N, C-alpha and C positions, 0 to 999 in steps of 0.2 A: 347481149345488152338489150336488144329490141324486145326480147321475151320479158325482161323485168319491167320495162316501160309499159308494156301491154298489161302486165299484171297490176301495176300501180293504177292505170286508168280504169281497169276493171273493178278494182277494190273501191274506188271512189263512187262508182255508179251502181254497185250491186246491192242486192238484198242479202240477208244472212244466209250462208250456205253451210253445208256439213262441216267444212274445215273450220268454220267459226265455232263450232260446238266441241271441237277437240280440246282436251285439257292441255295446259301449258307443257306438261311433261311429254305428251305425245308430239307436240310441235317441235320441242327441243330435239327429240329423237329423229324426227324427219330432217330438221335443219342440219343435224350432225352428219348426215349422209352427203352433204354438199361440201365443196372445198371452201376455204376461208374467204376468198374473194367473192364468191357467190353469196355467202351469208351476209357479207357487208352490203352488197348490192340489194339484197332483200329487205334491208332495214328501212328502205324508203317506200315499200309497198303499202303499208298501213301502220297506224299507231300501235296496234296490238303486236304486230310482228317486230316493230322497232323495240318495244319494251322487252319482249322475250329475247331478242337477239342482243340486246345490251347486257343481258345477264351473263356472267362468266360461265355458267353451266352450259350454255349453248356452244361453248368452245372447249369443253372439258376433254374432248378427244384429240385436241391438237397438242402434240408434244414437241414438235420442231417447227421453226419458222425461218424461212429464208427471206430476209428483208429485200433482197434483190428482186423478188417477185412483185413488190409493191412500188419500186422506184422506177424512174424513167428508163426506158430501154436505150435511148440515145444519150450517151454521156458527152458528146462533143461540146455542147454548150457549157457544161460544168467546168471545163478546164479554163474557161475565160473568167470565171467568177472567183473571187477571193475566198468567199465563205458561203457554204451551202448548208442549210440546216435540214437534216432529215428527222429532226426531233418530232414534228407533228405526226409524221407517219409512224415512227417507232412508238410514240405515246399512244396512238390509236390502236395499234396492234397489241401492245402490252395491256392497255385498258380492257380489251376484250378477252384476252386469253392468257395474260401474264402469270396468273396463279398456277396454270397447268403446264406451261411451256418449260421444257428442260434444256433446250438449245436454241439460241438465236444466232443466225449467221447473216453476213452482209454480202456474201459472194466475192469472188476474187477480183472482179473488175472495179470494185469500190475501195480496195485496199491500196494504199500508197506506200 
C-alpha cells in the first residue's frame, strides 16, 4: 500500500517521463500483469491511469472473481447486523470486469 501512495505523490510532482509516452494499449498490457486489487489501487495514481483502468479492456484477462477477496476478513460484526449490503463492492467489481468474468463466487464463509 505504501508503494502506491508513493507513486501517487511522485506523479503529482513529476515532469513527463517515458511511461507517459507509452500508448494506452501498452499500459493496459502492463496493468494486466497485476492482480485485480493492485489495479484498483493504481486508479488513484493519476488521472491518465484512472481513465485507462476504468476501461473494461484493462480487466479483460480476469475470468473468475472471488468476492470474498474484497470483503472484510473479520465477519464477527456482521452477525449483529440485520442487513448488510455488499452491493457497492459487487457493482464496483462488475463495472470493471463484468463483461469478461465467467464465474463470481462469494466464498463459503458468506453463505448462510
